ChimeraX commands (.cxc) that place a marker at each C-alpha (Angstrom):
marker #1 position 108.78,-50.58,18.48 radius 0.5
marker #1 position 109.24,-47.26,20.26 radius 0.5
marker #1 position 106.28,-45.79,18.34 radius 0.5
marker #1 position 104.09,-48.71,19.35 radius 0.5
marker #1 position 104.99,-48.21,23.02 radius 0.5
marker #1 position 104.20,-44.48,22.80 radius 0.5
marker #1 position 100.89,-45.16,21.03 radius 0.5
marker #1 position 99.96,-47.77,23.65 radius 0.5
marker #1 position 100.82,-45.36,26.48 radius 0.5
marker #1 position 98.68,-42.60,24.94 radius 0.5
marker #1 position 95.81,-45.04,24.47 radius 0.5
marker #1 position 96.00,-46.24,28.08 radius 0.5
marker #1 position 96.17,-42.68,29.43 radius 0.5
marker #1 position 93.19,-41.67,27.32 radius 0.5
marker #1 position 91.19,-44.61,28.63 radius 0.5
marker #1 position 92.18,-43.79,32.22 radius 0.5
marker #1 position 91.10,-40.14,31.87 radius 0.5
marker #1 position 87.79,-41.11,30.27 radius 0.5
marker #1 position 87.13,-43.72,32.96 radius 0.5
marker #1 position 87.92,-41.29,35.79 radius 0.5
marker #1 position 85.53,-38.75,34.27 radius 0.5
marker #1 position 82.87,-41.41,33.81 radius 0.5
marker #1 position 83.02,-42.45,37.45 radius 0.5
marker #1 position 80.32,-40.68,39.38 radius 0.5
marker #1 position 80.51,-38.89,42.68 radius 0.5
marker #1 position 80.49,-41.09,45.75 radius 0.5
marker #1 position 77.26,-40.34,47.62 radius 0.5
marker #1 position 76.85,-41.07,51.32 radius 0.5
marker #1 position 73.34,-42.15,52.27 radius 0.5
marker #1 position 73.30,-41.20,55.94 radius 0.5
marker #1 position 74.03,-38.05,57.88 radius 0.5
marker #1 position 76.31,-39.90,60.28 radius 0.5
marker #1 position 78.49,-41.33,57.50 radius 0.5
marker #1 position 78.70,-37.98,55.69 radius 0.5
marker #1 position 79.62,-36.04,58.83 radius 0.5
marker #1 position 82.16,-38.63,59.94 radius 0.5
marker #1 position 83.95,-38.55,56.58 radius 0.5
marker #1 position 83.78,-34.75,56.44 radius 0.5
marker #1 position 85.48,-34.46,59.83 radius 0.5
marker #1 position 88.13,-37.04,58.91 radius 0.5
marker #1 position 88.89,-35.37,55.57 radius 0.5
marker #1 position 88.41,-31.76,56.76 radius 0.5
marker #1 position 85.69,-31.08,54.22 radius 0.5
marker #1 position 82.19,-29.68,54.25 radius 0.5
marker #1 position 79.08,-31.73,53.49 radius 0.5
marker #1 position 77.04,-31.17,50.34 radius 0.5
marker #1 position 73.51,-32.42,51.01 radius 0.5
marker #1 position 71.09,-33.06,48.16 radius 0.5
marker #1 position 67.54,-33.93,49.20 radius 0.5
marker #1 position 65.21,-35.33,46.59 radius 0.5
marker #1 position 63.45,-38.33,45.19 radius 0.5
marker #1 position 64.92,-41.05,42.99 radius 0.5
marker #1 position 62.03,-40.55,40.55 radius 0.5
marker #1 position 62.25,-36.73,40.43 radius 0.5
marker #1 position 63.63,-35.38,37.16 radius 0.5
marker #1 position 64.88,-32.19,38.86 radius 0.5
marker #1 position 66.81,-34.27,41.40 radius 0.5
marker #1 position 68.28,-36.52,38.73 radius 0.5
marker #1 position 69.32,-33.53,36.65 radius 0.5
marker #1 position 71.05,-31.79,39.55 radius 0.5
marker #1 position 72.78,-34.94,40.84 radius 0.5
marker #1 position 73.87,-36.54,37.59 radius 0.5
marker #1 position 74.23,-33.61,35.20 radius 0.5
marker #1 position 75.02,-30.41,37.10 radius 0.5
marker #1 position 76.96,-31.87,40.05 radius 0.5
marker #1 position 78.78,-34.29,37.75 radius 0.5
marker #1 position 79.77,-31.60,35.25 radius 0.5
marker #1 position 83.38,-31.46,34.09 radius 0.5
marker #1 position 85.41,-29.43,31.61 radius 0.5
marker #1 position 84.46,-27.51,29.41 radius 0.5
marker #1 position 81.62,-26.69,31.79 radius 0.5
marker #1 position 82.38,-25.41,35.26 radius 0.5
marker #1 position 84.14,-28.36,36.88 radius 0.5
marker #1 position 81.54,-28.83,39.60 radius 0.5
marker #1 position 82.40,-32.49,40.07 radius 0.5
marker #1 position 86.07,-31.76,40.79 radius 0.5
marker #1 position 85.11,-28.98,43.21 radius 0.5
marker #1 position 82.78,-31.34,45.08 radius 0.5
marker #1 position 85.38,-34.12,45.17 radius 0.5
marker #1 position 88.08,-31.78,46.50 radius 0.5
marker #1 position 86.09,-29.86,49.12 radius 0.5
marker #1 position 82.90,-31.73,49.98 radius 0.5
marker #1 position 81.48,-35.05,51.09 radius 0.5
marker #1 position 78.36,-35.68,49.00 radius 0.5
marker #1 position 75.28,-36.86,50.91 radius 0.5
marker #1 position 72.07,-37.80,49.13 radius 0.5
marker #1 position 68.92,-38.07,51.23 radius 0.5
marker #1 position 65.95,-39.71,49.57 radius 0.5
marker #1 position 63.10,-37.81,51.19 radius 0.5
marker #1 position 60.80,-40.83,50.92 radius 0.5
marker #1 position 63.10,-43.06,52.98 radius 0.5
marker #1 position 64.87,-40.71,55.39 radius 0.5
marker #1 position 64.02,-37.98,57.88 radius 0.5
marker #1 position 67.60,-36.91,58.65 radius 0.5
marker #1 position 67.37,-34.06,56.14 radius 0.5
marker #1 position 64.23,-32.44,57.58 radius 0.5
marker #1 position 66.03,-30.06,59.94 radius 0.5
marker #1 position 67.70,-28.45,56.92 radius 0.5
marker #1 position 64.31,-27.78,55.29 radius 0.5
marker #1 position 62.87,-25.96,58.30 radius 0.5
marker #1 position 61.13,-22.75,57.33 radius 0.5
marker #1 position 60.86,-23.51,53.62 radius 0.5
marker #1 position 57.14,-24.22,53.51 radius 0.5
marker #1 position 56.36,-25.44,49.99 radius 0.5
marker #1 position 59.48,-25.99,47.89 radius 0.5
marker #1 position 60.70,-27.49,44.64 radius 0.5
marker #1 position 63.13,-30.38,44.66 radius 0.5
marker #1 position 65.95,-30.81,45.14 radius 0.5
marker #1 position 67.07,-29.05,48.31 radius 0.5
marker #1 position 70.81,-28.43,48.24 radius 0.5
marker #1 position 72.67,-27.50,51.44 radius 0.5
marker #1 position 76.26,-26.83,52.40 radius 0.5
marker #1 position 76.90,-28.03,55.95 radius 0.5
marker #1 position 79.90,-27.42,58.18 radius 0.5
marker #1 position 80.48,-30.65,60.13 radius 0.5
marker #1 position 81.65,-28.61,63.12 radius 0.5
marker #1 position 78.14,-27.10,63.34 radius 0.5
marker #1 position 75.96,-29.72,61.68 radius 0.5
marker #1 position 72.73,-28.48,63.28 radius 0.5
marker #1 position 72.39,-25.79,60.63 radius 0.5
marker #1 position 73.47,-25.04,57.09 radius 0.5
marker #1 position 75.86,-22.50,55.62 radius 0.5
marker #1 position 73.92,-22.24,52.36 radius 0.5
marker #1 position 70.62,-23.61,51.13 radius 0.5
marker #1 position 68.88,-23.52,47.79 radius 0.5
marker #1 position 66.09,-25.36,46.06 radius 0.5
marker #1 position 65.09,-26.27,42.52 radius 0.5
marker #1 position 67.13,-26.66,39.35 radius 0.5
marker #1 position 70.16,-24.41,38.91 radius 0.5
marker #1 position 72.80,-23.97,36.23 radius 0.5
marker #1 position 76.26,-25.46,36.64 radius 0.5
marker #1 position 77.66,-21.90,36.71 radius 0.5
marker #1 position 75.44,-20.91,39.62 radius 0.5
marker #1 position 76.11,-24.09,41.59 radius 0.5
marker #1 position 79.85,-23.80,41.01 radius 0.5
marker #1 position 79.89,-20.20,42.28 radius 0.5
marker #1 position 77.82,-21.08,45.36 radius 0.5
marker #1 position 80.00,-24.05,46.26 radius 0.5
marker #1 position 83.26,-22.26,45.53 radius 0.5
marker #1 position 82.29,-19.52,47.98 radius 0.5
marker #1 position 82.76,-22.02,50.81 radius 0.5
marker #1 position 86.11,-23.39,49.64 radius 0.5
marker #1 position 88.22,-20.25,49.79 radius 0.5
marker #1 position 88.73,-20.62,53.50 radius 0.5
marker #1 position 88.33,-23.56,55.86 radius 0.5
marker #1 position 86.94,-21.07,58.37 radius 0.5
marker #1 position 83.23,-20.37,58.52 radius 0.5
marker #1 position 83.81,-17.11,60.39 radius 0.5
marker #1 position 81.55,-14.20,59.38 radius 0.5
marker #1 position 83.03,-11.52,57.11 radius 0.5
marker #1 position 84.68,-8.61,58.90 radius 0.5
marker #1 position 82.58,-5.54,59.66 radius 0.5
marker #1 position 83.68,-2.55,57.54 radius 0.5
marker #1 position 85.02,0.58,59.23 radius 0.5
marker #1 position 82.37,2.98,60.58 radius 0.5
marker #1 position 83.19,5.68,58.03 radius 0.5
marker #1 position 83.02,3.47,54.93 radius 0.5
marker #1 position 80.11,3.84,52.46 radius 0.5
marker #1 position 79.23,0.15,52.93 radius 0.5
marker #1 position 78.86,0.65,56.68 radius 0.5
marker #1 position 76.55,3.62,56.19 radius 0.5
marker #1 position 74.27,1.75,53.77 radius 0.5
marker #1 position 74.11,-1.72,55.33 radius 0.5
marker #1 position 70.52,-1.99,56.70 radius 0.5
marker #1 position 71.44,-4.24,59.62 radius 0.5
marker #1 position 74.13,-1.80,60.73 radius 0.5
marker #1 position 71.89,1.28,60.34 radius 0.5
marker #1 position 69.55,-0.06,63.05 radius 0.5
marker #1 position 72.27,0.10,65.69 radius 0.5
marker link #1:1,2 radius 0.2
marker link #1:2,3 radius 0.2
marker link #1:3,4 radius 0.2
marker link #1:4,5 radius 0.2
marker link #1:5,6 radius 0.2
marker link #1:6,7 radius 0.2
marker link #1:7,8 radius 0.2
marker link #1:8,9 radius 0.2
marker link #1:9,10 radius 0.2
marker link #1:10,11 radius 0.2
marker link #1:11,12 radius 0.2
marker link #1:12,13 radius 0.2
marker link #1:13,14 radius 0.2
marker link #1:14,15 radius 0.2
marker link #1:15,16 radius 0.2
marker link #1:16,17 radius 0.2
marker link #1:17,18 radius 0.2
marker link #1:18,19 radius 0.2
marker link #1:19,20 radius 0.2
marker link #1:20,21 radius 0.2
marker link #1:21,22 radius 0.2
marker link #1:22,23 radius 0.2
marker link #1:23,24 radius 0.2
marker link #1:24,25 radius 0.2
marker link #1:25,26 radius 0.2
marker link #1:26,27 radius 0.2
marker link #1:27,28 radius 0.2
marker link #1:28,29 radius 0.2
marker link #1:29,30 radius 0.2
marker link #1:30,31 radius 0.2
marker link #1:31,32 radius 0.2
marker link #1:32,33 radius 0.2
marker link #1:33,34 radius 0.2
marker link #1:34,35 radius 0.2
marker link #1:35,36 radius 0.2
marker link #1:36,37 radius 0.2
marker link #1:37,38 radius 0.2
marker link #1:38,39 radius 0.2
marker link #1:39,40 radius 0.2
marker link #1:40,41 radius 0.2
marker link #1:41,42 radius 0.2
marker link #1:42,43 radius 0.2
marker link #1:43,44 radius 0.2
marker link #1:44,45 radius 0.2
marker link #1:45,46 radius 0.2
marker link #1:46,47 radius 0.2
marker link #1:47,48 radius 0.2
marker link #1:48,49 radius 0.2
marker link #1:49,50 radius 0.2
marker link #1:50,51 radius 0.2
marker link #1:51,52 radius 0.2
marker link #1:52,53 radius 0.2
marker link #1:53,54 radius 0.2
marker link #1:54,55 radius 0.2
marker link #1:55,56 radius 0.2
marker link #1:56,57 radius 0.2
marker link #1:57,58 radius 0.2
marker link #1:58,59 radius 0.2
marker link #1:59,60 radius 0.2
marker link #1:60,61 radius 0.2
marker link #1:61,62 radius 0.2
marker link #1:62,63 radius 0.2
marker link #1:63,64 radius 0.2
marker link #1:64,65 radius 0.2
marker link #1:65,66 radius 0.2
marker link #1:66,67 radius 0.2
marker link #1:67,68 radius 0.2
marker link #1:68,69 radius 0.2
marker link #1:69,70 radius 0.2
marker link #1:70,71 radius 0.2
marker link #1:71,72 radius 0.2
marker link #1:72,73 radius 0.2
marker link #1:73,74 radius 0.2
marker link #1:74,75 radius 0.2
marker link #1:75,76 radius 0.2
marker link #1:76,77 radius 0.2
marker link #1:77,78 radius 0.2
marker link #1:78,79 radius 0.2
marker link #1:79,80 radius 0.2
marker link #1:80,81 radius 0.2
marker link #1:81,82 radius 0.2
marker link #1:82,83 radius 0.2
marker link #1:83,84 radius 0.2
marker link #1:84,85 radius 0.2
marker link #1:85,86 radius 0.2
marker link #1:86,87 radius 0.2
marker link #1:87,88 radius 0.2
marker link #1:88,89 radius 0.2
marker link #1:89,90 radius 0.2
marker link #1:90,91 radius 0.2
marker link #1:91,92 radius 0.2
marker link #1:92,93 radius 0.2
marker link #1:93,94 radius 0.2
marker link #1:94,95 radius 0.2
marker link #1:95,96 radius 0.2
marker link #1:96,97 radius 0.2
marker link #1:97,98 radius 0.2
marker link #1:98,99 radius 0.2
marker link #1:99,100 radius 0.2
marker link #1:100,101 radius 0.2
marker link #1:101,102 radius 0.2
marker link #1:102,103 radius 0.2
marker link #1:103,104 radius 0.2
marker link #1:104,105 radius 0.2
marker link #1:105,106 radius 0.2
marker link #1:106,107 radius 0.2
marker link #1:107,108 radius 0.2
marker link #1:108,109 radius 0.2
marker link #1:109,110 radius 0.2
marker link #1:110,111 radius 0.2
marker link #1:111,112 radius 0.2
marker link #1:112,113 radius 0.2
marker link #1:113,114 radius 0.2
marker link #1:114,115 radius 0.2
marker link #1:115,116 radius 0.2
marker link #1:116,117 radius 0.2
marker link #1:117,118 radius 0.2
marker link #1:118,119 radius 0.2
marker link #1:119,120 radius 0.2
marker link #1:120,121 radius 0.2
marker link #1:121,122 radius 0.2
marker link #1:122,123 radius 0.2
marker link #1:123,124 radius 0.2
marker link #1:124,125 radius 0.2
marker link #1:125,126 radius 0.2
marker link #1:126,127 radius 0.2
marker link #1:127,128 radius 0.2
marker link #1:128,129 radius 0.2
marker link #1:129,130 radius 0.2
marker link #1:130,131 radius 0.2
marker link #1:131,132 radius 0.2
marker link #1:132,133 radius 0.2
marker link #1:133,134 radius 0.2
marker link #1:134,135 radius 0.2
marker link #1:135,136 radius 0.2
marker link #1:136,137 radius 0.2
marker link #1:137,138 radius 0.2
marker link #1:138,139 radius 0.2
marker link #1:139,140 radius 0.2
marker link #1:140,141 radius 0.2
marker link #1:141,142 radius 0.2
marker link #1:142,143 radius 0.2
marker link #1:143,144 radius 0.2
marker link #1:144,145 radius 0.2
marker link #1:145,146 radius 0.2
marker link #1:146,147 radius 0.2
marker link #1:147,148 radius 0.2
marker link #1:148,149 radius 0.2
marker link #1:149,150 radius 0.2
marker link #1:150,151 radius 0.2
marker link #1:151,152 radius 0.2
marker link #1:152,153 radius 0.2
marker link #1:153,154 radius 0.2
marker link #1:154,155 radius 0.2
marker link #1:155,156 radius 0.2
marker link #1:156,157 radius 0.2
marker link #1:157,158 radius 0.2
marker link #1:158,159 radius 0.2
marker link #1:159,160 radius 0.2
marker link #1:160,161 radius 0.2
marker link #1:161,162 radius 0.2
marker link #1:162,163 radius 0.2
marker link #1:163,164 radius 0.2
marker link #1:164,165 radius 0.2
marker link #1:165,166 radius 0.2
marker link #1:166,167 radius 0.2
marker link #1:167,168 radius 0.2
marker link #1:168,169 radius 0.2
view
């Protein structure tokens, strides 16, 4: 009887883990809803702009951003640190401010947005990317809740002497 109970418990746990992995990300469909949740949960917003019929958009949303172990666990990173917002470019204009200056571009557009300064983006990319690349980009904004710029190196450091923006001063 004890073996049956253990086997049943293992079976139920296996089903639960598989079901939780099978559940997709929860995507907000409006800027207002995404920003409101991000403020409430102290997270950043991950905006994906695309078309429902675009293969690049589908691949990034449902393959790369949903990736789990043994691949980089992008899905878990998004669930822990971001509110996912999908903007269908054919039915919404809320995303357009984040595309300013791109000119011609490949879909999807992917932006990281700080809800405290939602008029701009912290990071923006376009087109298909590997799970490794997306994971690294998104993880860069999870190490600190602060979006403060990196500190300026001391004046006598090699980095200071070779940074083009600092050489102009």
